[in-house]
C-alpha positions, 0 to 999 in steps of 0.5 A, spaced: 824 453 748 817 457 748 815 463 752 810 468 753 812 474 751 817 477 746 820 481 752 823 475 755 825 472 748 829 478 747 832 478 755 834 470 754 837 472 747 841 478 750 843 474 756 845 467 754 844 467 746 838 463 746 832 463 741 826 463 744 819 463 741 814 467 744 807 464 744 803 468 749 799 466 755 793 461 755 787 463 759 780 461 758 776 467 758 770 464 761 774 463 767 776 471 768 771 475 763 766 478 767 759 478 765 758 486 766 763 492 768 761 497 773 768 501 772 768 504 779 775 502 782 782 502 781 784 495 782 791 493 785 793 485 786 798 483 790 801 488 795 808 486 795 814 491 794 816 487 788 809 489 785 810 496 787 805 496 793 809 501 796 808 506 790 801 504 790 800 506 798 803 513 796 798 514 790 792 512 795 794 516 800 795 522 795 788 521 792 785 520 799 786 527 800 785 530 793 779 525 790 776 521 796 771 519 791 776 515 787 776 508 790 781 502 790 780 495 791 786 491 793 787 484 792 791 480 798 793 474 794 800 475 796 803 480 801 799 484 807 796 491 805 796 493 812 803 492 813 805 496 807 801 502 809 804 502 816 811 501 813 810 507 808 806 512 812 811 511 817 817 513 812 813 519 810 812 521 818 805 520 818 803 513 821 797 510 819 794 503 819 789 503 813 786 508 808 779 510 807 779 510 800 781 503 800 777 496 800 781 490 801 779 483 798 782 477 800 785 472 795 779 469 790 780 464 785 774 467 782 777 474 779 770 476 775 767 480 781 773 484 782 774 485 774 767 487 774 768 493 779 774 495 776 775 501 772 783 501 771 788 496 773 794 499 777 800 495 776 807 498 777 811 492 778 818 493 779 821 486 778 822 483 772 816 480 769 815 476 763 808 478 763 803 479 768 797 474 768 793 479 771 794 484 765 792 479 760 786 478 764 785 485 764 785 486 757 780 480 756 776 485 760 777 491 756 780 494 762 785 499 761 792 499 765 797 503 768 804 500 768 811 501 769 816 500 763 819 494 765 819 487 763 814 484 759 808 488 762 808 494 757 808 489 751 802 485 755 797 491 754 799 494 748 795 501 747 790 498 752 795 501 757 799 507 759 807 506 761 811 510 766 818 509 766 822 509 772 829 510 774 833 504 774 834 505 782 826 503 783 828 496 779 833 494 784 832 490 791 829 491 796 824 495 791 823 500 797 824 507 793 819 511 794 816 516 788 819 523 788 813 528 787 814 529 780 813 521 779 807 521 784 804 527 780 804 522 773 800 517 776 795 521 780 794 525 773 793 519 769 788 516 774 784 522 775 784 523 768 781 516 767 775 518 771 774 525 769 775 525 761 770 520 758 773 520 751 780 519 753 778 513 758 773 510 752 779 510 747 783 506 752 777 501 753 777 500 746 784 499 745 784 494 751 779 490 748 783 490 741 789 488 746 785 482 749 783 480 742 789 480 738 794 479 744 791 474 749 785 470 745 787 463 747 786 461 739 791 466 738 796 463 743 794 456 740 795 458 733 802 460 735 804 454 739 801 450 733 805 453 728 812 453 732 811 445 733 809 444 726 816 448 724 820 443 729 816 437 726 818 439 719 825 441 721 826 434 724 823 430 719 
């Protein structure tokens, strides 16, 4: 049995005693790597509770006040950003339908323009993910990511991302627990630092590029798959 990440291989080993072989993802870079990088926006894809959209609304609300110059781009491939804003803002006692620092983009098969505008990728996923494809694509574009320490997403970014550990309650359905002020501050500080401290940011960019080359290059994945199949064939014959 093959899978994309070691995290998933470990999960099935613990749960079912199965041995899985991680080989990575197979992504054609010509379909996802942007020709230029403007490095302007905080990119977030799929505004659903599972993907941590409620947390992103909190973060964007706070930055709208603190740093309105930092712009978000939210891609609605699944979920409704407006619905998420209405839900979270109502819970916070200040109903809103939209935010001035957020540009909403409809789903597109061509993600290269979005990656060309992205400075960082925000991916605070709350459910178990073997390894988010958008994280692999971000690393191929040398776009640093801020992720939650859950599932295979930390593995996907390596040193090209920063992970934040959340208490287990955040990883329980229906994924509607909001950030405490302390956790919110962690996300805010990292985002602002990525805009204000160029050396810090460029170090992350360099590490993201390495992660893309070493973890997500299609040639690397093919070699791992080829090796797995050759071992299987050799064992059989």
